[in-house]
N, C-alpha and C positions, 0 to 999 in steps of 0.2 A: 350330162342329161340324167334327170331323175328317173329311177326305175320304180314304176308303180304297178300295183296289181289290184284287181277288184275281186273281192270275196263276196259273192251274192248269196242270198238265201232269205227264207222267211223269218228265221230266228225266233220262232214262236214255240217255245222260248229259247233264248240263248243258253247253250249248255257249256259245261266245262270242256267238252270235246271241241266245240266251236272256238272257245278261248284258246285252247292249245294250238289249233291250226292258225289262228290269227297271230298269236305271239311268235310262232315258228316262222310264219310268213314275214313278220316284221324283222326277223333276223336276216332274211334274204333280199328284202326289198327296201327301198327308201321310204315308200309310202304304201300303206294297205288301206284301201277304201272298202269298208264293210258296207255293202249295198243291200239295204233292207227292202225286200220286194213287197210291193202292194199287189196282192194276188186276189182278185175278186172271186176266183173259182174255189179258193180255200176258205174254210171258216176258221178264222183265227181267234184264239183266246184273248190275246193282247192286241189292242189296235196298233196301227202303224206308229203313231206318236209315242205310245207307251214303250214299244220295242226300241225305237230310236233313242229315246230318253235314257232308258236303262243301259243300253250299250255304250252311249256316250259317257255315262256316269262311271261305268266299269273301266273304260280306257282313258279317262280324263287326264291322267298323268303321262300318257304316252303320245308324244307329238307326231309319231310316225303313223298312228292309226286314226283315220277319219271315218265318220259315220254319215251316211246319206241314205235317202230313200229313192226308190224309182218305181215307175209303172211302165209296162210295155216291154218291148224287146230289150234284152240285156245288151245286145251288140250296139243298139242305138245309144243306150246310156254310156257304154264304154267309149264310143266315138265322141259323144258330147264331152266326156271327161278327158279325152285325148289319152286314153289308156288302152294299150294293145294286148294286155294279158289278163286272163280270167283264171282265178284259182278255185278249184273245187276240191272239197274234202271227201274222202271215201272211208267207210267203215267195213263194208261187206261186199261180197261178189254181186249182190243185187244192186248195191249202189253203183258199182262199176258199169253194169249194163245200162242203167238209167243215165249216168253221167257221160258215157261214151255217146249215147244217142244225142244228148244235149250238145256236147262238144262238136259233134259232126254237123248238127243242124246249124249251130252258131257259125261254124266255119263256112258252110254253104251261104249263109246270109252275109257274112263279111270275112273274106279270106285273109284279111290283114290282122285279125284278132286271133291270138292263140289261147288255148286252154291248157293249163297244167293241173296235175292232180297231186294231192298230198294225202298220204294214208294216215288215218287217225292213229294216235298213240294207242297202244294196246289197252291202256288203263281206261280209255274212253270209248272203245269200239262198241260196247254194249248199250250205250246211252242213246235213247231216242226221245223225241218230244212227247210222243204218246205215252211212253213209260212214265215220264216225269209228271205229266198231267194226271195220270191215273193215281200215282202215289199221293199227290196233293189232294185230289178229289176225295180220296179215301182216308184223309186225315194224317197221312204220314209226312215224314220230313224228307225232302229231296236234296239236303245240303251236300251230299256226296256227289251230286250230279250237276248242280247249278250254283251260281254265285248267290250269296245271301240277298242281294238287291233284287234279283230275279225271283227268288222264292217269296220274298215279301210281297212283291207285286202280284204274282200268281195267286197267292193265298187270298189276297184282297178280292181278286176277280172270281176265283173258283169257289170260294166259301161264302160269298155274299148272300146266298140264298138260305144258308143254314142258320 
């Protein structure tokens, strides 16, 4: 039986930290489903289709990594995909508190689905989406933090008014 895991997030933008978690998960699972959340309460820089497209492009050569989008409850998406494990990455203690709350809630909604945590590699623990967006908005290069394809897409979006 295939061991699959869902790695959900907004991925706005996808960072090198996310990529590190995805690649490490692919070493432990037969399939990693990167589930890009459609979250109407967050104002995203990249729309859902842009995020899915760029993530697919980055992982196009890795057959173990699939990219999908979802709206609504994560546990419903997991059930629809017949996947019983959710992967969450953590950088800081603050991440742990939030992720513990989410994992507990998901377990209450569906006790058959487990959440596992993976700690970010120390090289990526400082990276945040807001940091990257600020660097690009202010005319800097974020190549140390995000893949080139993501930076190109973000620059198109964030610098279109300049």
